[in-house]
N, C-alpha and C positions, 0 to 999 in steps of 0.2 A: 319342516321336517319336505313339506311337501313341495315349500317356497323354491327350496336350495334345489332340489331336483331340474324344478324349469331355470333356476338362474345359472344352473350347471350349461345349458345350451346357450347361454347369452353369455357367461363368460365368470371367471372368478371375482375378477375386480368390481364388479357391482355388487357381490353378495359384500365384501367390506366395505365399499361408499354407505353401504343403507346400513353399518353399522354391526354387521355379523363379525364377531373375532374370528380369524385365519384358520385356527384351530376348530372353531365349529363346524368353518366350511369344508377343513379337512379331516375331519373324521366323519362328519356324514356322508361324505363319498366313500371312504373305503368303506364305515359300514354296508350300506345297502349294498355293496357289490360283494362283500365277503358274506353277509347273511344267505340272500338269496344266492 
């Protein structure tokens, strides 16, 4: 999850390239924003 936050700065494309599912990328982004 922490790595996802770093990738946000780089962009969403790199996350998908690494093999992360688009859903996982969308959930972590929405979850951290909603929780805190």
